[in-house]
TORMI-861102 format. One record per residue (C-alpha): residue number from 1; residue in one letter; chain; z negated, x negated, y. Coordinates in steps of 0.05 Angstrom, whole numbers, plus 32768, in hexadecimal, padded with zeros to 4 digits. Each point is the difference from the previous one (the first is absolute). Layout:
<nodes>
NODE   pos   code   unit      Z      X      Y
NODE   NUM      A      A      Z      X      Y
...
</nodes>
This chain:
<nodes>
NODE   pos   code   unit      Z      X      Y
NODE     1      M      A   8000   8000   8000
NODE     2      T      A   800B   7FEB   8048
NODE     3      F      A   7FC8   8007   8032
NODE     4      G      A   8016   800A   8047
NODE     5      S      A   8041   7FEA   801F
NODE     6      A      A   801A   7FBE   801A
NODE     7      D      A   7FF0   8017   8047
NODE     8      E      A   7FB7   8007   7FED
NODE     9      R      A   7FF9   7FBC   7FE1
NODE    10      T      A   7FDD   7FCF   802E
NODE    11      V      A   8003   7FB5   8006
NODE    12      A      A   7FBC   7FF9   8023
NODE    13      G      A   7FCC   7FD5   7FE0
NODE    14      S      A   7FC1   8028   7FF0
NODE    15      P      A   7FE9   8006   7FB8
NODE    16      G      A   8019   8048   7FFF
NODE    17      D      A   8044   7FEA   8019
NODE    18      V      A   8004   7FCA   7FCB
NODE    19      L      A   7FEE   8033   7FCA
NODE    20      T      A   8038   802E   801A
NODE    21      L      A   8033   7FC8   7FF8
NODE    22      I      A   7FE8   7FF2   7FB9
NODE    23      G      A   7FFD   804A   7FED
NODE    24      T      A   8046   800F   8019
NODE    25      G      A   801D   7FC3   7FDF
NODE    26      S      A   8014   7FE2   8042
NODE    27      A      A   7FDA   7FC0   7FEF
NODE    28      T      A   7FEA   7FED   7FBA
NODE    29      T      A   7FE8   7FB8   800A
NODE    30      R      A   7FD5   7FDC   8032
NODE    31      A      A   803E   7FDB   8019
NODE    32      D      A   8023   8044   800A
NODE    33      L      A   7FC5   8018   8029
NODE    34      A      A   8000   7FC3   802C
NODE    35      K      A   804B   8008   800D
NODE    36      V      A   7FFE   804B   800F
NODE    37      T      A   7FC1   8000   802B
NODE    38      G      A   8007   7FBC   8021
NODE    39      L      A   7FB7   7FF1   7FF0
NODE    40      A      A   7FE9   7FBB   7FED
NODE    41      R      A   7FFB   7FF5   7FB5
NODE    42      S      A   7FB5   7FF5   8007
NODE    43      T      A   7FF9   8044   8022
NODE    44      V      A   802B   8022   7FCA
NODE    45      S      A   7FD4   7FE0   7FCB
NODE    46      Q      A   7FC1   801B   8022
NODE    47      R      A   801E   8046   8003
NODE    48      V      A   8017   7FFF   7FB7
NODE    49      D      A   7FC0   7FE2   7FE5
NODE    50      A      A   7FD8   8037   8024
NODE    51      L      A   802C   8036   7FE3
NODE    52      I      A   7FF8   7FE3   7FBB
NODE    53      E      A   7FB4   7FFC   8007
NODE    54      H      A   7FFF   804A   8015
NODE    55      G      A   8027   8012   7FC2
NODE    56      L      A   803E   8018   8026
NODE    57      V      A   8031   7FCA   7FEC
NODE    58      E      A   800C   7FD6   7FC1
NODE    59      E      A   8027   7FC0   7FF9
NODE    60      T      A   8027   7FF0   7FC1
NODE    61      E      A   8026   7FC3   7FE8
NODE    62      N      A   8044   801E   7FF2
NODE    63      G      A   802B   7FEA   803A
NODE    64      E      A   8043   7FDD   7FF5
NODE    65      S      A   8000   7FB6   8010
NODE    66      T      A   8033   7FE3   8031
NODE    67      G      A   7FEA   7FBB   7FED
NODE    68      G      A   7FB8   7FEB   7FF6
NODE    69      R      A   7FC6   802E   7FF0
NODE    70      P      A   8012   804B   7FFA
NODE    71      P      A   7FE5   802A   803A
NODE    72      R      A   7FC8   8031   7FF2
NODE    73      R      A   8012   8049   800B
NODE    74      L      A   7FD5   8031   8027
NODE    75      R      A   7FFB   8049   7FF1
NODE    76      L      A   7FD1   803B   800A
NODE    77      H      A   7FC4   8000   7FD2
NODE    78      T      A   8002   8048   7FE9
NODE    79      A      A   7FCC   8002   7FC9
NODE    80      G      A   7FC5   8012   802C
NODE    81      H      A   8023   802C   8033
NODE    82      V      A   801A   8046   7FF0
NODE    83      V      A   8010   803F   8027
NODE    84      A      A   8007   804A   7FEE
NODE    85      G      A   8037   802F   8016
NODE    86      V      A   7FF1   804B   7FFD
NODE    87      D      A   8035   8035   8007
NODE    88      L      A   7FE1   8044   800D
NODE    89      G      A   8033   8037   7FFB
NODE    90      A      A   7FFB   804C   8004
NODE    91      T      A   7FEE   8003   7FB6
NODE    92      H      A   7FF9   7FB8   7FE7
NODE    93      C      A   7FDB   7FBE   8007
NODE    94      R      A   8027   7FC2   7FED
NODE    95      T      A   7FD8   7FBF   8002
NODE    96      V      A   8019   7FB9   7FF8
NODE    97      L      A   7FDB   7FBE   7FFD
NODE    98      L      A   8025   7FC2   8018
NODE    99      D      A   7FEF   7FB7   800B
NODE   100      I      A   800D   7FE4   8046
NODE   101      G      A   8043   7FE4   7FE7
NODE   102      G      A   8018   8047   7FF5
NODE   103      T      A   7FFE   8000   7FB4
NODE   104      V      A   7FEC   8044   7FE3
NODE   105      L      A   7FC3   7FF8   7FD3
NODE   106      A      A   7FF2   8048   7FEC
NODE   107      T      A   8014   8046   8015
NODE   108      R      A   7FEB   8048   7FF2
NODE   109      E      A   8016   8045   8016
NODE   110      D      A   7FD8   8041   7FFC
NODE   111      T      A   8009   8047   8016
NODE   112      I      A   7FCF   8015   8036
NODE   113      P      A   800E   8030   803A
NODE   114      I      A   7FF6   7FE2   8045
NODE   115      A      A   7FE4   8045   8014
NODE   116      E      A   7FC1   7FF2   7FD7
NODE   117      G      A   7FE8   7FDA   803D
NODE   118      P      A   7FF0   7FB8   8014
NODE   119      E      A   7FBE   7FF7   7FDB
NODE   120      T      A   801D   8016   7FBD
NODE   121      V      A   8044   7FDD   8007
NODE   122      L      A   7FE5   7FBF   801B
NODE   123      A      A   7FC9   7FFD   7FCB
NODE   124      H      A   8038   8007   7FCC
NODE   125      A      A   8027   7FC8   8021
NODE   126      D      A   7FC1   7FD5   8000
NODE   127      E      A   7FF7   800A   7FB6
NODE   128      R      A   8048   7FEF   7FF3
NODE   129      I      A   7FFA   7FBF   8028
NODE   130      K      A   7FC3   7FED   7FD8
NODE   131      G      A   8024   8010   7FBF
NODE   132      L      A   803D   7FD6   8013
NODE   133      L      A   7FD4   7FC5   8013
NODE   134      A      A   7FDE   8004   7FBC
NODE   135      E      A   8044   8007   7FDD
NODE   136      A      A   801B   7FC3   8024
NODE   137      G      A   7FC0   7FD8   7FF3
NODE   138      R      A   7FF0   7FF7   804A
NODE   139      A      A   7FBB   8007   801E
NODE   140      P      A   7FF6   8032   803A
NODE   141      A      A   7FF1   7FC5   802E
NODE   142      T      A   8049   7FE9   7FF8
NODE   143      L      A   8019   803F   8022
NODE   144      K      A   8012   7FEB   8047
NODE   145      A      A   8023   803D   801D
NODE   146      I      A   8013   8048   7FF0
NODE   147      G      A   803F   8022   801B
NODE   148      I      A   8003   804C   7FFE
NODE   149      G      A   803C   802E   800E
NODE   150      V      A   7FF2   8049   800F
NODE   151      P      A   8030   803B   8008
NODE   152      G      A   7FF2   800E   8049
NODE   153      P      A   7FFB   7FE2   8045
NODE   154      V      A   7FCE   7FC6   8008
NODE   155      E      A   7FE3   7FE1   803F
NODE   156      H      A   800E   7FB9   7FEB
NODE   157      A      A   7FCA   7FDF   802A
NODE   158      T      A   7FC8   8026   7FDD
NODE   159      G      A   8020   8011   7FBD
NODE   160      R      A   7FEE   804A   800A
NODE   161      P      A   8030   8039   7FEE
NODE   162      N      A   8013   802A   803C
NODE   163      N      A   800B   804A   7FF5
NODE   164      P      A   8024   7FF7   7FBD
NODE   165      P      A   8020   8043   7FED
NODE   166      I      A   7FF8   7FFA   7FB5
NODE   167      M      A   7FBD   7FDC   7FFF
NODE   168      P      A   7FC9   8033   800E
NODE   169      G      A   7FBE   7FDF   8011
NODE   170      W      A   801F   7FBC   800F
NODE   171      N      A   8008   8006   804C
NODE   172      E      A   7FDD   7FC4   8021
NODE   173      Y      A   7FDF   7FED   7FBE
NODE   174      P      A   7FEA   7FB7   8002
NODE   175      V      A   8026   7FE7   7FC3
NODE   176      P      A   7FF1   7FB5   800A
NODE   177      E      A   7FB6   800E   8008
NODE   178      F      A   7FFF   8024   7FBC
NODE   179      F      A   800C   7FBD   7FDE
NODE   180      A      A   7FCE   7FDA   802B
NODE   181      G      A   7FC8   7FE6   7FD3
NODE   182      R      A   802A   800A   7FC2
NODE   183      Y      A   802B   7FC1   800A
NODE   184      D      A   8001   7FC6   8030
NODE   185      A      A   8047   8012   8011
NODE   186      A      A   8029   8017   803C
NODE   187      V      A   801C   8047   7FF9
NODE   188      L      A   8044   8010   8020
NODE   189      V      A   8018   8049   8004
NODE   190      D      A   8046   8016   8013
NODE   191      N      A   8030   803A   7FF8
NODE   192      D      A   8021   8000   7FBC
NODE   193      V      A   8047   7FF9   801B
NODE   194      N      A   7FEB   7FC2   8027
NODE   195      V      A   7FE6   7FDD   7FC2
NODE   196      M      A   803F   8017   7FDA
NODE   197      A      A   802B   7FDF   8035
NODE   198      L      A   7FD7   7FC0   7FFB
NODE   199      G      A   8004   8000   7FB4
NODE   200      E      A   804B   800D   8000
NODE   201      H      A   800D   7FCB   8035
NODE   202      R      A   7FD7   7FC8   7FE1
NODE   203      N      A   8018   800D   7FB9
NODE   204      A      A   8048   8017   8007
NODE   205      F      A   8019   7FEC   8046
NODE   206      P      A   7FD6   7FC3   8016
NODE   207      G      A   8038   7FE3   802A
NODE   208      T      A   800C   8040   8027
NODE   209      G      A   7FE7   8004   8047
NODE   210      Y      A   800B   804A   800E
NODE   211      L      A   7FF3   8034   7FCB
NODE   212      L      A   7FEF   804A   7FFE
NODE   213      F      A   7FDD   801D   7FC2
NODE   214      V      A   8008   804C   7FFE
NODE   215      K      A   7FD2   8026   7FD1
NODE   216      V      A   801C   8044   7FED
NODE   217      G      A   7FCA   8025   7FD9
NODE   218      T      A   7FD7   803C   8011
NODE   219      G      A   8008   7FE9   8048
NODE   220      I      A   802C   7FCC   8021
NODE   221      G      A   7FEA   7FBF   8020
NODE   222      C      A   801C   7FBD   8013
NODE   223      G      A   7FE3   7FB9   7FFE
NODE   224      V      A   801D   7FCF   8032
NODE   225      V      A   8008   7FB5   7FF6
NODE   226      A      A   8016   7FDC   803F
NODE   227      G      A   800B   7FB5   8004
NODE   228      G      A   7FE4   7FFB   7FB9
NODE   229      R      A   7FBE   8021   8014
NODE   230      L      A   7FE5   8046   7FF5
NODE   231      H      A   8005   8027   8041
NODE   232      R      A   7FCB   8035   8009
NODE   233      G      A   8005   8010   804A
NODE   234      A      A   7FC6   8004   8031
NODE   235      Q      A   7FD1   802B   7FD6
NODE   236      G      A   8021   7FFD   7FBC
NODE   237      S      A   802D   803D   8002
NODE   238      A      A   8044   7FDD   8004
NODE   239      G      A   8033   801C   7FCF
NODE   240      D      A   7FE7   8048   7FFC
NODE   241      I      A   8047   801B   7FFC
NODE   242      G      A   7FEC   803D   7FD7
NODE   243      H      A   7FED   8023   8040
NODE   244      I      A   8040   7FF3   8027
NODE   245      R      A   8021   8041   8011
NODE   246      V      A   8042   8012   7FDE
NODE   247      S      A   802E   8034   8020
NODE   248      G      A   8011   8043   7FE1
NODE   249      H      A   7FBE   800A   7FDA
NODE   250      D      A   7FD2   8021   8033
NODE   251      D      A   7FE4   802F   7FCB
NODE   252      A      A   7FE5   7FC6   7FD5
NODE   253      G      A   7FB6   7FFA   800F
NODE   254      C      A   7FDF   7FBC   7FF4
NODE   255      R      A   7FBA   7FEF   7FEA
NODE   256      C      A   7FF7   7FDA   8042
NODE   257      G      A   8004   8042   8026
NODE   258      N      A   8046   7FF8   801C
NODE   259      S      A   8041   8019   7FE3
NODE   260      A      A   8043   7FE2   7FEC
NODE   261      C      A   7FE0   7FBD   7FEC
NODE   262      L      A   802A   7FD6   7FD1
NODE   263      E      A   7FCE   8004   7FC7
NODE   264      A      A   7FFA   804B   8009
NODE   265      V      A   804A   8008   7FED
NODE   266      A      A   8010   7FC2   7FD7
NODE   267      G      A   7FBE   7FEA   7FDF
NODE   268      G      A   7FF2   800C   7FB6
NODE   269      A      A   7FD0   803A   800D
NODE   270      A      A   8033   8023   802D
NODE   271      L      A   8037   7FF9   7FCB
NODE   272      A      A   7FD1   801A   7FCA
NODE   273      R      A   7FF2   803E   802A
NODE   274      R      A   8049   800D   800C
NODE   275      L      A   8011   7FF8   7FB6
NODE   276      T      A   7FC8   8031   7FEE
NODE   277      E      A   801D   8032   8031
NODE   278      L      A   8044   7FF7   7FDD
NODE   279      G      A   7FE1   8011   7FBD
NODE   280      H      A   7FF3   7FB9   7FE6
NODE   281      P      A   7FB5   7FF7   7FFF
NODE   282      A      A   7FE9   7FBE   801D
NODE   283      E      A   7FBE   7FE9   801F
NODE   284      T      A   800A   7FB6   800F
NODE   285      G      A   8034   7FCB   800E
NODE   286      A      A   7FFA   7FEC   7FB7
NODE   287      D      A   8015   8046   7FEC
NODE   288      V      A   803D   7FFA   802E
NODE   289      V      A   8012   7FBE   7FDE
NODE   290      A      A   7FFA   8021   7FBB
NODE   291      L      A   802F   8038   8015
NODE   292      V      A   8033   7FCE   801B
NODE   293      Q      A   7FFC   7FD7   7FC1
NODE   294      S      A   800C   803F   7FD7
NODE   295      G      A   8040   800D   8027
NODE   296      N      A   7FE8   803B   802A
NODE   297      T      A   8037   8009   8033
NODE   298      Q      A   7FD2   8020   8035
NODE   299      A      A   7FD1   7FC5   7FFB
NODE   300      L      A   803A   7FCF   8005
NODE   301      R      A   801A   8023   803E
NODE   302      L      A   7FBB   8002   8023
NODE   303      V      A   7FF3   7FB6   7FF2
NODE   304      R      A   8044   7FED   801C
NODE   305      E      A   7FF2   802B   803E
NODE   306      A      A   7FBC   7FDF   8007
NODE   307      G      A   8022   7FBC   7FFE
NODE   308      R      A   802E   8015   8039
NODE   309      L      A   7FC5   8017   802B
NODE   310      I      A   7FD9   7FC0   7FF2
NODE   311      G      A   8040   7FDA   8010
NODE   312      E      A   8003   8022   8045
NODE   313      V      A   7FBC   7FE5   8012
NODE   314      L      A   800E   7FBC   7FE2
NODE   315      A      A   8042   7FFB   8026
NODE   316      G      A   7FD8   8001   8040
NODE   317      L      A   7FD2   7FCA   7FE5
NODE   318      V      A   803B   7FD6   7FEB
NODE   319      N      A   801D   8003   8046
NODE   320      F      A   7FBC   7FF1   801F
NODE   321      F      A   7FE2   7FCD   7FD0
NODE   322      N      A   803D   7FE2   7FDE
NODE   323      P      A   7FE1   7FF2   7FBC
NODE   324      E      A   8020   7FD4   7FCB
NODE   325      V      A   7FE6   802A   7FC6
NODE   326      I      A   7FE9   8048   7FF6
NODE   327      V      A   7FDA   800B   7FBF
NODE   328      I      A   7FF5   8046   7FE5
NODE   329      G      A   7FC1   800B   7FD7
NODE   330      G      A   7FD1   8039   7FED
NODE   331      A      A   8006   8036   7FCC
NODE   332      L      A   8046   8017   8014
NODE   333      A      A   801B   7FB9   7FFC
NODE   334      R      A   8002   800C   7FB4
NODE   335      V      A   803F   8029   800E
NODE   336      H      A   801A   7FCD   8031
NODE   337      D      A   8049   8009   7FED
NODE   338      H      A   8000   8045   8021
NODE   339      L      A   7FCD   7FF2   8037
NODE   340      L      A   8020   7FBF   8017
NODE   341      A      A   8045   801F   8000
NODE   342      G      A   7FE9   8030   8036
NODE   343      I      A   7FDA   7FCB   8026
NODE   344      R      A   803A   7FCE   8000
NODE   345      E      A   8033   8036   8013
NODE   346      T      A   7FDB   8011   8040
NODE   347      I      A   7FEA   7FBA   8014
NODE   348      Y      A   8046   7FE4   7FFB
NODE   349      R      A   801C   803B   8026
NODE   350      R      A   7FCC   8002   8037
NODE   351      S      A   7FED   7FB7   800B
NODE   352      L      A   8024   7FCA   8027
NODE   353      P      A   8031   7FD6   7FD7
NODE   354      L      A   7FDF   7FBF   8015
NODE   355      A      A   7FBC   8019   7FE8
NODE   356      T      A   801A   8014   7FBC
NODE   357      H      A   8031   7FC7   7FF4
NODE   358      H      A   7FD0   7FD9   7FD2
NODE   359      L      A   7FCD   8038   7FF5
NODE   360      V      A   7FE5   8007   7FB8
NODE   361      I      A   7FE6   8044   7FEB
NODE   362      T      A   7FDF   7FFC   7FBC
NODE   363      P      A   7FCD   8021   7FD3
NODE   364      T      A   7FBE   7FDC   7FF7
NODE   365      R      A   8001   7FC2   7FD4
NODE   366      T      A   7FB4   7FFD   7FFA
NODE   367      G      A   7FFA   8048   7FE8
NODE   368      V      A   7FBD   8022   7FF3
NODE   369      D      A   7FDC   7FBE   8009
NODE   370      A      A   8015   7FF6   8049
NODE   371      A      A   7FC1   801E   801F
NODE   372      A      A   7FCC   7FDE   7FD3
NODE   373      L      A   8024   7FBD   8004
NODE   374      G      A   8008   8008   804B
NODE   375      A      A   7FB6   800F   8008
NODE   376      G      A   7FF0   7FC2   7FD8
NODE   377      L      A   802F   7FD6   802B
NODE   378      L      A   7FDF   801D   803E
NODE   379      A      A   7FBE   7FE5   7FE4
NODE   380      I      A   801D   7FBC   7FEE
NODE   381      E      A   8020   7FF6   8044
NODE   382      H      A   7FBF   8012   8023
NODE   383      Y      A   7FD8   7FD0   7FD5
NODE   384      L      A   8031   7FC6   8006
NODE   385      A      A   800B   800A   804B
NODE   386      P      A   7FF2   7FBD   8023
NODE   387      D      A   7FCA   801D   802D
NODE   388      N      A   7FDC   801F   7FC4
NODE   389      I      A   8003   7FBF   7FD8
NODE   390      N      A   7FE6   7FD9   803C
NODE   391      R      A   7FC5   8031   8007
NODE   392      I      A   7FF0   7FF9   7FB6
NODE   393      M      A   8000   7FB5   8003
NODE   394      E      A   7FD6   7FFE   803F
NODE   395      A      A   7FCE   8031   7FE2
NODE   396      R      A   7FFB   7FD9   7FBE
NODE   397      P      A   8006   7FB6   800F
NODE   398      S      A   8013   7FD7   7FC4
</nodes>
């Protein structure tokens, strides 16, 4: 996995900066570090030795010789440093345990409704984290950070959900504080589509600077990667395209209180209602997918129409944001042949030729794991951030 983008990588000389260069593979020997940072070899050695003593880096004798003694290679020491990624959906909890190098150590998915409330759902997630730590043979003290994705708006600075429509009892709930005392670990909370965008970008499109991840499930949301970094906006609500108004649907009421919102006419729940009215019982986006897969012509037509409506909104974003890649995920992405046909049709018709000349519109490559992996990567990137590493080393002198 790739952590961050080239633009984020620094050549400054703090221990955290040195660890970043080692972790990203930008420098794998002491000589590399001296060349990239411009630091004296003695200073590089001090930084590396301190990182080794803190258990963050290990040095191995497997470098290729160019004459003389082979160089010693530097790499992250992952054994004592793990993170958890938790994907909380409307009806599921998917948990993954990773080391700080991004290797998946254990994973588990369970059915649990988010509507059961924060105490019940977070207690379940806590038990799953403990179980995965035991399964992977890692002590609770090795858990350094927890990333959590939730299906609703989140105030990023506090990690608290903000008026989430399908999460009764979660408004302003202090999710990070729930885990305080349980682990000596930072807790990062974000909207599920943001962590999906992060997981997709780092795993499938690491060299892409500008990416949109569009989740088409019960509702519709968009995660934005700009300059290789997740873009949340001022308060964390960037990408909430499900509540952009679409013309010609004034009678479609939305759960936000307005009408004619994109998700009220093109989301999985809206399509399920329309199919039920047409005599094809459906309750969820998954039911819509099943009808499409069975060859139901009404379901096929509605999914294609939904794609066109989503494409109208995305065409405006393409003209405004000029992304390199648009990834379609969520429940309805499982019938992406029909959904993407409608999306592509409208985007290419309504967007500027220059903006679409090299545009890639594709179904998710990370699939159902995007949110859990993205939440884990959110935790890793927080833990390995230079400022955080510097704080750790200052607080625990070697």
